[in-house]
TIKOLTOR-533544 format. One record per residue (C-alpha): x negated, y negated, z negated; residue in one letter. Coordinates in Angstrom, 3 decimals. Example, Ala and Ser with C-alpha at 12.3 -4.5 7.8 and 13.67 -1.06 7.14 Angstrom:
2
<pami><east>-12.300</east><north>4.500</north><up>-7.800</up><type>A</type></pami>
<pami><east>-13.670</east><north>1.060</north><up>-7.140</up><type>S</type></pami>
//
This chain:
276
<pami><east>19.898</east><north>-25.416</north><up>-82.791</up><type>M</type></pami>
<pami><east>22.652</east><north>-27.730</north><up>-80.783</up><type>V</type></pami>
<pami><east>20.330</east><north>-27.998</north><up>-77.794</up><type>I</type></pami>
<pami><east>20.455</east><north>-24.046</north><up>-78.028</up><type>L</type></pami>
<pami><east>23.994</east><north>-23.785</north><up>-78.404</up><type>L</type></pami>
<pami><east>24.599</east><north>-25.841</north><up>-75.187</up><type>M</type></pami>
<pami><east>21.896</east><north>-24.153</north><up>-72.850</up><type>E</type></pami>
<pami><east>23.962</east><north>-20.701</north><up>-74.266</up><type>N</type></pami>
<pami><east>26.751</east><north>-22.829</north><up>-73.017</up><type>D</type></pami>
<pami><east>25.233</east><north>-23.560</north><up>-69.742</up><type>K</type></pami>
<pami><east>24.681</east><north>-19.827</north><up>-69.221</up><type>D</type></pami>
<pami><east>27.794</east><north>-18.533</north><up>-70.387</up><type>L</type></pami>
<pami><east>29.468</east><north>-21.776</north><up>-67.554</up><type>T</type></pami>
<pami><east>26.973</east><north>-20.331</north><up>-64.835</up><type>N</type></pami>
<pami><east>27.617</east><north>-16.648</north><up>-65.197</up><type>N</type></pami>
<pami><east>31.135</east><north>-17.409</north><up>-65.112</up><type>S</type></pami>
<pami><east>30.824</east><north>-19.160</north><up>-61.916</up><type>I</type></pami>
<pami><east>28.570</east><north>-16.350</north><up>-60.853</up><type>K</type></pami>
<pami><east>31.227</east><north>-13.763</north><up>-61.570</up><type>D</type></pami>
<pami><east>33.993</east><north>-15.919</north><up>-59.575</up><type>V</type></pami>
<pami><east>31.945</east><north>-16.305</north><up>-56.565</up><type>I</type></pami>
<pami><east>31.249</east><north>-12.852</north><up>-56.831</up><type>K</type></pami>
<pami><east>35.364</east><north>-12.193</north><up>-57.275</up><type>R</type></pami>
<pami><east>35.569</east><north>-13.572</north><up>-54.366</up><type>K</type></pami>
<pami><east>33.384</east><north>-12.474</north><up>-51.770</up><type>I</type></pami>
<pami><east>34.288</east><north>-9.221</north><up>-53.233</up><type>K</type></pami>
<pami><east>38.180</east><north>-9.856</north><up>-52.353</up><type>E</type></pami>
<pami><east>37.129</east><north>-11.765</north><up>-48.959</up><type>K</type></pami>
<pami><east>35.248</east><north>-8.454</north><up>-48.060</up><type>I</type></pami>
<pami><east>38.200</east><north>-6.260</north><up>-49.370</up><type>K</type></pami>
<pami><east>40.815</east><north>-8.787</north><up>-46.723</up><type>Q</type></pami>
<pami><east>38.383</east><north>-8.127</north><up>-43.823</up><type>E</type></pami>
<pami><east>37.853</east><north>-4.734</north><up>-44.262</up><type>L</type></pami>
<pami><east>42.025</east><north>-4.203</north><up>-44.455</up><type>L</type></pami>
<pami><east>42.478</east><north>-6.311</north><up>-41.709</up><type>D</type></pami>
<pami><east>40.222</east><north>-4.737</north><up>-39.833</up><type>E</type></pami>
<pami><east>41.186</east><north>-1.392</north><up>-40.562</up><type>I</type></pami>
<pami><east>44.965</east><north>-2.927</north><up>-39.988</up><type>C</type></pami>
<pami><east>43.857</east><north>-3.494</north><up>-36.507</up><type>E</type></pami>
<pami><east>42.265</east><north>-0.243</north><up>-35.755</up><type>E</type></pami>
<pami><east>45.407</east><north>1.525</north><up>-36.933</up><type>L</type></pami>
<pami><east>47.738</east><north>-0.966</north><up>-34.800</up><type>K</type></pami>
<pami><east>45.525</east><north>-0.275</north><up>-31.715</up><type>L</type></pami>
<pami><east>46.123</east><north>3.554</north><up>-32.260</up><type>E</type></pami>
<pami><east>49.786</east><north>3.092</north><up>-32.715</up><type>E</type></pami>
<pami><east>49.857</east><north>1.856</north><up>-29.552</up><type>D</type></pami>
<pami><east>47.977</east><north>4.364</north><up>-27.873</up><type>E</type></pami>
<pami><east>50.069</east><north>6.960</north><up>-29.188</up><type>L</type></pami>
<pami><east>53.181</east><north>5.403</north><up>-28.519</up><type>T</type></pami>
<pami><east>51.868</east><north>4.733</north><up>-24.832</up><type>E</type></pami>
<pami><east>50.586</east><north>8.479</north><up>-24.689</up><type>E</type></pami>
<pami><east>53.918</east><north>10.028</north><up>-26.138</up><type>I</type></pami>
<pami><east>55.853</east><north>7.959</north><up>-23.433</up><type>S</type></pami>
<pami><east>53.753</east><north>8.810</north><up>-20.576</up><type>S</type></pami>
<pami><east>54.182</east><north>12.446</north><up>-22.040</up><type>M</type></pami>
<pami><east>57.432</east><north>12.568</north><up>-22.444</up><type>L</type></pami>
<pami><east>58.682</east><north>10.295</north><up>-19.061</up><type>T</type></pami>
<pami><east>59.120</east><north>12.618</north><up>-15.626</up><type>R</type></pami>
<pami><east>56.785</east><north>10.594</north><up>-13.506</up><type>K</type></pami>
<pami><east>57.908</east><north>11.247</north><up>-9.721</up><type>P</type></pami>
<pami><east>54.192</east><north>9.545</north><up>-8.459</up><type>S</type></pami>
<pami><east>52.248</east><north>12.430</north><up>-10.183</up><type>E</type></pami>
<pami><east>50.635</east><north>15.301</north><up>-7.804</up><type>K</type></pami>
<pami><east>52.985</east><north>18.035</north><up>-7.138</up><type>P</type></pami>
<pami><east>52.158</east><north>21.924</north><up>-9.167</up><type>I</type></pami>
<pami><east>51.096</east><north>23.803</north><up>-5.963</up><type>I</type></pami>
<pami><east>52.808</east><north>26.652</north><up>-5.424</up><type>K</type></pami>
<pami><east>55.432</east><north>27.178</north><up>-8.338</up><type>L</type></pami>
<pami><east>56.661</east><north>30.713</north><up>-9.295</up><type>T</type></pami>
<pami><east>59.822</east><north>31.595</north><up>-11.173</up><type>K</type></pami>
<pami><east>59.584</east><north>35.322</north><up>-12.311</up><type>I</type></pami>
<pami><east>63.292</east><north>37.365</north><up>-12.052</up><type>P</type></pami>
<pami><east>64.808</east><north>38.179</north><up>-15.411</up><type>T</type></pami>
<pami><east>64.526</east><north>41.845</north><up>-14.378</up><type>A</type></pami>
<pami><east>60.821</east><north>41.407</north><up>-14.680</up><type>K</type></pami>
<pami><east>61.230</east><north>40.477</north><up>-18.126</up><type>I</type></pami>
<pami><east>63.722</east><north>42.971</north><up>-19.097</up><type>V</type></pami>
<pami><east>61.138</east><north>45.398</north><up>-17.551</up><type>E</type></pami>
<pami><east>58.502</east><north>44.483</north><up>-19.519</up><type>N</type></pami>
<pami><east>60.649</east><north>44.134</north><up>-22.924</up><type>K</type></pami>
<pami><east>61.380</east><north>47.648</north><up>-22.508</up><type>K</type></pami>
<pami><east>65.487</east><north>47.207</north><up>-22.594</up><type>A</type></pami>
<pami><east>67.540</east><north>50.059</north><up>-22.638</up><type>E</type></pami>
<pami><east>69.812</east><north>48.307</north><up>-20.997</up><type>T</type></pami>
<pami><east>70.484</east><north>45.867</north><up>-18.356</up><type>E</type></pami>
<pami><east>73.306</east><north>44.359</north><up>-19.675</up><type>K</type></pami>
<pami><east>72.819</east><north>41.385</north><up>-20.764</up><type>E</type></pami>
<pami><east>75.001</east><north>41.338</north><up>-24.078</up><type>E</type></pami>
<pami><east>72.671</east><north>44.557</north><up>-25.016</up><type>E</type></pami>
<pami><east>69.569</east><north>42.390</north><up>-24.070</up><type>L</type></pami>
<pami><east>68.045</east><north>41.080</north><up>-27.501</up><type>Q</type></pami>
<pami><east>68.731</east><north>37.201</north><up>-27.249</up><type>K</type></pami>
<pami><east>65.383</east><north>34.840</north><up>-27.117</up><type>E</type></pami>
<pami><east>67.533</east><north>31.750</north><up>-27.565</up><type>I</type></pami>
<pami><east>70.743</east><north>30.265</north><up>-29.006</up><type>Y</type></pami>
<pami><east>72.625</east><north>27.639</north><up>-28.007</up><type>I</type></pami>
<pami><east>75.964</east><north>25.883</north><up>-29.898</up><type>S</type></pami>
<pami><east>78.968</east><north>25.281</north><up>-28.210</up><type>V</type></pami>
<pami><east>78.659</east><north>21.437</north><up>-29.435</up><type>K</type></pami>
<pami><east>74.866</east><north>21.030</north><up>-27.829</up><type>A</type></pami>
<pami><east>76.689</east><north>22.714</north><up>-24.481</up><type>I</type></pami>
<pami><east>79.889</east><north>20.690</north><up>-24.186</up><type>L</type></pami>
<pami><east>77.861</east><north>17.305</north><up>-24.672</up><type>K</type></pami>
<pami><east>75.056</east><north>18.441</north><up>-22.177</up><type>I</type></pami>
<pami><east>77.798</east><north>19.433</north><up>-19.368</up><type>A</type></pami>
<pami><east>79.799</east><north>15.816</north><up>-20.507</up><type>S</type></pami>
<pami><east>76.602</east><north>13.837</north><up>-20.163</up><type>H</type></pami>
<pami><east>75.906</east><north>15.699</north><up>-16.876</up><type>A</type></pami>
<pami><east>79.410</east><north>15.121</north><up>-15.102</up><type>L</type></pami>
<pami><east>79.369</east><north>11.699</north><up>-16.369</up><type>K</type></pami>
<pami><east>77.039</east><north>10.528</north><up>-13.660</up><type>Y</type></pami>
<pami><east>78.320</east><north>13.027</north><up>-10.887</up><type>A</type></pami>
<pami><east>82.051</east><north>13.406</north><up>-11.001</up><type>N</type></pami>
<pami><east>84.678</east><north>12.804</north><up>-8.398</up><type>S</type></pami>
<pami><east>85.144</east><north>9.503</north><up>-9.074</up><type>K</type></pami>
<pami><east>81.848</east><north>8.758</north><up>-8.212</up><type>I</type></pami>
<pami><east>81.012</east><north>8.975</north><up>-4.509</up><type>P</type></pami>
<pami><east>78.500</east><north>12.479</north><up>-3.931</up><type>K</type></pami>
<pami><east>75.693</east><north>10.082</north><up>-2.401</up><type>D</type></pami>
<pami><east>75.669</east><north>8.197</north><up>-5.653</up><type>R</type></pami>
<pami><east>75.165</east><north>11.317</north><up>-7.852</up><type>W</type></pami>
<pami><east>72.253</east><north>11.052</north><up>-10.221</up><type>V</type></pami>
<pami><east>70.408</east><north>13.659</north><up>-12.755</up><type>E</type></pami>
<pami><east>70.380</east><north>12.946</north><up>-16.270</up><type>V</type></pami>
<pami><east>68.151</east><north>13.890</north><up>-18.668</up><type>I</type></pami>
<pami><east>68.349</east><north>14.345</north><up>-22.921</up><type>G</type></pami>
<pami><east>66.324</east><north>16.018</north><up>-25.847</up><type>L</type></pami>
<pami><east>67.321</east><north>19.698</north><up>-27.582</up><type>L</type></pami>
<pami><east>67.381</east><north>19.550</north><up>-31.462</up><type>A</type></pami>
<pami><east>67.737</east><north>22.635</north><up>-33.806</up><type>G</type></pami>
<pami><east>65.193</east><north>25.135</north><up>-35.493</up><type>K</type></pami>
<pami><east>63.725</east><north>28.229</north><up>-35.675</up><type>I</type></pami>
<pami><east>64.373</east><north>31.597</north><up>-37.387</up><type>D</type></pami>
<pami><east>62.268</east><north>33.428</north><up>-39.552</up><type>K</type></pami>
<pami><east>62.455</east><north>36.131</north><up>-36.321</up><type>D</type></pami>
<pami><east>60.998</east><north>33.025</north><up>-34.547</up><type>H</type></pami>
<pami><east>63.871</east><north>32.864</north><up>-32.613</up><type>I</type></pami>
<pami><east>65.158</east><north>29.176</north><up>-31.952</up><type>I</type></pami>
<pami><east>68.529</east><north>28.058</north><up>-32.385</up><type>H</type></pami>
<pami><east>69.422</east><north>24.897</north><up>-30.297</up><type>I</type></pami>
<pami><east>71.723</east><north>23.218</north><up>-32.518</up><type>E</type></pami>
<pami><east>72.755</east><north>19.532</north><up>-30.363</up><type>D</type></pami>
<pami><east>71.315</east><north>17.968</north><up>-27.723</up><type>S</type></pami>
<pami><east>70.941</east><north>13.736</north><up>-27.629</up><type>Y</type></pami>
<pami><east>71.629</east><north>11.985</north><up>-24.334</up><type>P</type></pami>
<pami><east>68.675</east><north>9.751</north><up>-23.351</up><type>M</type></pami>
<pami><east>68.968</east><north>8.252</north><up>-19.700</up><type>G</type></pami>
<pami><east>69.912</east><north>9.119</north><up>-15.838</up><type>H</type></pami>
<pami><east>68.063</east><north>8.416</north><up>-12.774</up><type>G</type></pami>
<pami><east>68.491</east><north>9.117</north><up>-9.137</up><type>T</type></pami>
<pami><east>69.157</east><north>12.273</north><up>-7.470</up><type>A</type></pami>
<pami><east>65.381</east><north>13.095</north><up>-7.307</up><type>V</type></pami>
<pami><east>64.413</east><north>12.570</north><up>-11.120</up><type>Y</type></pami>
<pami><east>65.745</east><north>11.512</north><up>-14.430</up><type>A</type></pami>
<pami><east>63.639</east><north>9.746</north><up>-17.606</up><type>E</type></pami>
<pami><east>63.462</east><north>8.437</north><up>-20.751</up><type>I</type></pami>
<pami><east>62.774</east><north>4.551</north><up>-19.687</up><type>K</type></pami>
<pami><east>62.518</east><north>3.343</north><up>-23.214</up><type>D</type></pami>
<pami><east>59.996</east><north>4.627</north><up>-26.096</up><type>Y</type></pami>
<pami><east>62.397</east><north>2.812</north><up>-28.481</up><type>K</type></pami>
<pami><east>65.454</east><north>5.535</north><up>-27.683</up><type>N</type></pami>
<pami><east>63.401</east><north>8.704</north><up>-28.261</up><type>Y</type></pami>
<pami><east>62.430</east><north>6.420</north><up>-31.468</up><type>V</type></pami>
<pami><east>66.101</east><north>6.135</north><up>-32.896</up><type>R</type></pami>
<pami><east>66.614</east><north>9.843</north><up>-31.240</up><type>A</type></pami>
<pami><east>63.983</east><north>11.212</north><up>-33.558</up><type>F</type></pami>
<pami><east>64.828</east><north>9.202</north><up>-36.343</up><type>K</type></pami>
<pami><east>68.420</east><north>10.683</north><up>-35.817</up><type>D</type></pami>
<pami><east>67.364</east><north>14.180</north><up>-35.604</up><type>I</type></pami>
<pami><east>65.018</east><north>14.213</north><up>-38.424</up><type>K</type></pami>
<pami><east>68.310</east><north>13.461</north><up>-40.832</up><type>K</type></pami>
<pami><east>69.847</east><north>16.557</north><up>-39.488</up><type>Q</type></pami>
<pami><east>66.602</east><north>18.449</north><up>-40.635</up><type>R</type></pami>
<pami><east>66.175</east><north>19.597</north><up>-36.769</up><type>Y</type></pami>
<pami><east>63.032</east><north>18.976</north><up>-34.659</up><type>F</type></pami>
<pami><east>62.850</east><north>18.495</north><up>-30.925</up><type>I</type></pami>
<pami><east>62.533</east><north>21.944</north><up>-29.579</up><type>C</type></pami>
<pami><east>63.171</east><north>20.959</north><up>-25.703</up><type>G</type></pami>
<pami><east>65.062</east><north>18.860</north><up>-23.229</up><type>W</type></pami>
<pami><east>67.456</east><north>19.224</north><up>-20.442</up><type>Y</type></pami>
<pami><east>68.579</east><north>17.900</north><up>-17.247</up><type>H</type></pami>
<pami><east>71.075</east><north>18.101</north><up>-14.698</up><type>S</type></pami>
<pami><east>70.815</east><north>19.796</north><up>-10.969</up><type>H</type></pami>
<pami><east>74.772</east><north>17.965</north><up>-10.067</up><type>P</type></pami>
<pami><east>75.641</east><north>20.827</north><up>-7.364</up><type>S</type></pami>
<pami><east>72.195</east><north>22.448</north><up>-5.990</up><type>Y</type></pami>
<pami><east>71.726</east><north>24.949</north><up>-8.767</up><type>G</type></pami>
<pami><east>69.254</east><north>25.653</north><up>-11.790</up><type>C</type></pami>
<pami><east>65.911</east><north>26.133</north><up>-11.248</up><type>F</type></pami>
<pami><east>62.476</east><north>24.242</north><up>-11.582</up><type>M</type></pami>
<pami><east>61.056</east><north>21.978</north><up>-9.498</up><type>S</type></pami>
<pami><east>57.617</east><north>20.186</north><up>-9.485</up><type>N</type></pami>
<pami><east>58.813</east><north>17.251</north><up>-11.214</up><type>E</type></pami>
<pami><east>60.376</east><north>19.498</north><up>-13.862</up><type>D</type></pami>
<pami><east>57.274</east><north>21.597</north><up>-14.286</up><type>M</type></pami>
<pami><east>55.093</east><north>19.108</north><up>-15.413</up><type>G</type></pami>
<pami><east>57.300</east><north>17.272</north><up>-17.820</up><type>T</type></pami>
<pami><east>57.844</east><north>21.369</north><up>-19.159</up><type>Q</type></pami>
<pami><east>54.187</east><north>21.549</north><up>-19.254</up><type>A</type></pami>
<pami><east>54.130</east><north>18.181</north><up>-21.671</up><type>R</type></pami>
<pami><east>56.888</east><north>19.331</north><up>-23.756</up><type>Y</type></pami>
<pami><east>54.481</east><north>22.858</north><up>-24.453</up><type>Q</type></pami>
<pami><east>51.677</east><north>20.807</north><up>-24.713</up><type>K</type></pami>
<pami><east>53.505</east><north>18.887</north><up>-27.571</up><type>L</type></pami>
<pami><east>54.794</east><north>22.288</north><up>-29.048</up><type>W</type></pami>
<pami><east>54.195</east><north>25.471</north><up>-27.003</up><type>D</type></pami>
<pami><east>57.751</east><north>27.151</north><up>-27.653</up><type>K</type></pami>
<pami><east>59.293</east><north>24.309</north><up>-26.087</up><type>A</type></pami>
<pami><east>62.107</east><north>25.345</north><up>-23.609</up><type>V</type></pami>
<pami><east>64.231</east><north>23.246</north><up>-20.702</up><type>A</type></pami>
<pami><east>67.029</east><north>23.283</north><up>-20.117</up><type>L</type></pami>
<pami><east>68.985</east><north>22.915</north><up>-16.666</up><type>V</type></pami>
<pami><east>72.310</east><north>22.331</north><up>-15.895</up><type>I</type></pami>
<pami><east>74.645</east><north>22.329</north><up>-12.734</up><type>D</type></pami>
<pami><east>78.360</east><north>21.816</north><up>-14.104</up><type>P</type></pami>
<pami><east>79.670</east><north>22.731</north><up>-10.562</up><type>Y</type></pami>
<pami><east>78.258</east><north>26.156</north><up>-11.060</up><type>Q</type></pami>
<pami><east>81.014</east><north>26.418</north><up>-14.240</up><type>I</type></pami>
<pami><east>83.334</east><north>28.814</north><up>-12.823</up><type>D</type></pami>
<pami><east>84.674</east><north>30.884</north><up>-15.630</up><type>G</type></pami>
<pami><east>81.678</east><north>33.870</north><up>-14.800</up><type>K</type></pami>
<pami><east>78.949</east><north>31.512</north><up>-15.252</up><type>S</type></pami>
<pami><east>78.364</east><north>28.622</north><up>-18.049</up><type>A</type></pami>
<pami><east>76.053</east><north>26.496</north><up>-15.561</up><type>G</type></pami>
<pami><east>73.354</east><north>26.145</north><up>-17.158</up><type>F</type></pami>
<pami><east>69.699</east><north>28.454</north><up>-17.694</up><type>E</type></pami>
<pami><east>67.132</east><north>28.006</north><up>-20.360</up><type>I</type></pami>
<pami><east>63.627</east><north>28.346</north><up>-19.190</up><type>Y</type></pami>
<pami><east>59.990</east><north>28.669</north><up>-20.458</up><type>K</type></pami>
<pami><east>57.243</east><north>28.655</north><up>-18.154</up><type>A</type></pami>
<pami><east>53.317</east><north>29.383</north><up>-17.959</up><type>D</type></pami>
<pami><east>51.753</east><north>26.523</north><up>-17.293</up><type>V</type></pami>
<pami><east>48.642</east><north>28.347</north><up>-16.157</up><type>K</type></pami>
<pami><east>49.937</east><north>30.307</north><up>-13.114</up><type>S</type></pami>
<pami><east>52.589</east><north>27.803</north><up>-12.425</up><type>N</type></pami>
<pami><east>55.151</east><north>30.216</north><up>-12.953</up><type>S</type></pami>
<pami><east>58.696</east><north>29.604</north><up>-15.141</up><type>W</type></pami>
<pami><east>61.265</east><north>32.375</north><up>-16.311</up><type>Y</type></pami>
<pami><east>64.563</east><north>31.965</north><up>-17.368</up><type>P</type></pami>
<pami><east>65.283</east><north>33.299</north><up>-21.369</up><type>L</type></pami>
<pami><east>67.974</east><north>35.450</north><up>-22.489</up><type>I</type></pami>
<pami><east>70.361</east><north>33.561</north><up>-24.459</up><type>Y</type></pami>
<pami><east>73.346</east><north>33.598</north><up>-26.377</up><type>G</type></pami>
<pami><east>76.316</east><north>30.783</north><up>-27.606</up><type>I</type></pami>
<pami><east>76.794</east><north>30.544</north><up>-31.259</up><type>K</type></pami>
<pami><east>80.521</east><north>29.379</north><up>-32.202</up><type>G</type></pami>
<pami><east>83.925</east><north>30.362</north><up>-30.259</up><type>S</type></pami>
<pami><east>83.518</east><north>29.634</north><up>-26.587</up><type>L</type></pami>
<pami><east>84.559</east><north>32.117</north><up>-24.149</up><type>D</type></pami>
<pami><east>83.301</east><north>30.998</north><up>-20.423</up><type>V</type></pami>
<pami><east>86.444</east><north>31.969</north><up>-18.920</up><type>K</type></pami>
<pami><east>87.163</east><north>29.341</north><up>-20.779</up><type>M</type></pami>
<pami><east>84.776</east><north>26.764</north><up>-20.127</up><type>L</type></pami>
<pami><east>85.814</east><north>25.282</north><up>-16.818</up><type>P</type></pami>
<pami><east>89.321</east><north>24.455</north><up>-18.247</up><type>E</type></pami>
<pami><east>87.445</east><north>22.578</north><up>-21.464</up><type>V</type></pami>
<pami><east>85.551</east><north>20.382</north><up>-18.735</up><type>L</type></pami>
<pami><east>88.917</east><north>19.756</north><up>-17.177</up><type>K</type></pami>
<pami><east>89.992</east><north>18.295</north><up>-20.785</up><type>F</type></pami>
<pami><east>86.401</east><north>16.751</north><up>-20.794</up><type>I</type></pami>
<pami><east>86.917</east><north>15.079</north><up>-17.165</up><type>N</type></pami>
<pami><east>89.174</east><north>12.521</north><up>-17.879</up><type>P</type></pami>
<pami><east>86.544</east><north>11.062</north><up>-20.805</up><type>I</type></pami>
<pami><east>83.767</east><north>11.168</north><up>-18.505</up><type>T</type></pami>
<pami><east>85.729</east><north>9.521</north><up>-15.669</up><type>E</type></pami>
<pami><east>86.023</east><north>6.150</north><up>-18.336</up><type>G</type></pami>
<pami><east>89.715</east><north>6.910</north><up>-18.909</up><type>K</type></pami>
<pami><east>91.369</east><north>7.314</north><up>-21.528</up><type>A</type></pami>
<pami><east>92.418</east><north>11.284</north><up>-22.210</up><type>V</type></pami>
<pami><east>96.394</east><north>10.188</north><up>-23.552</up><type>Y</type></pami>
<pami><east>98.170</east><north>6.810</north><up>-22.458</up><type>L</type></pami>
<pami><east>101.338</east><north>5.673</north><up>-25.103</up><type>E</type></pami>
<pami><east>104.610</east><north>5.319</north><up>-22.877</up><type>Y</type></pami>
<pami><east>104.034</east><north>1.526</north><up>-23.059</up><type>D</type></pami>
<pami><east>100.940</east><north>1.931</north><up>-21.320</up><type>E</type></pami>
<pami><east>102.210</east><north>3.543</north><up>-17.619</up><type>D</type></pami>
//
């Protein structure tokens, strides 16, 4: 009887050891699988980071797009069968806030103002954030300055800045609906490099827009910027009919920019008497 009990105890011990070994083997396999999955996810994240970064960076080395074509506003009006050619009576395709306009204009002037020699003026670049309504009209609510560069192009150099901006945009419950850049003193249009960048944004979201600003065209009649979409297949681009949200009279915009200029030029707006 004692011998039988001892044998049973031995069997139980052996079974316990086997269970422990099996459990440890399972845990080891599970950990190895988790490590492998984590490594794969890390590689995918690195690839995604590089892909997004390359898509959102303007690269002058890329092959130029041949035969760019601008579709004039008049043609768009005709296609829309508008009853009048007066802009205020046309159906707006997009709206932009006063806040976004002033931020973009001041960003552009920061790197191209009277205190900087003209041969050192550079372009700026940033993101446009907003929302889309039930009628599929985009509302640009805010802009996010991201970088500046040579007179030929500007780029978002640091991907980390894009991530930070994306988080800030998400907090506002907006989404990235396009990008902007400046053409200080040489007009609003889409260059080959601009078309390449716009194509990447439209690949991310087909309704993405591009805003081009020349702050030196702000003269009381013009707001100094245009908002564009592109037909990537035909290498053509066209301006959208936009409206301004908020109390901003275009006639007053030059005066507003005069007030902003000290800020963009790195000077204090107001000085106390003992600071003269």
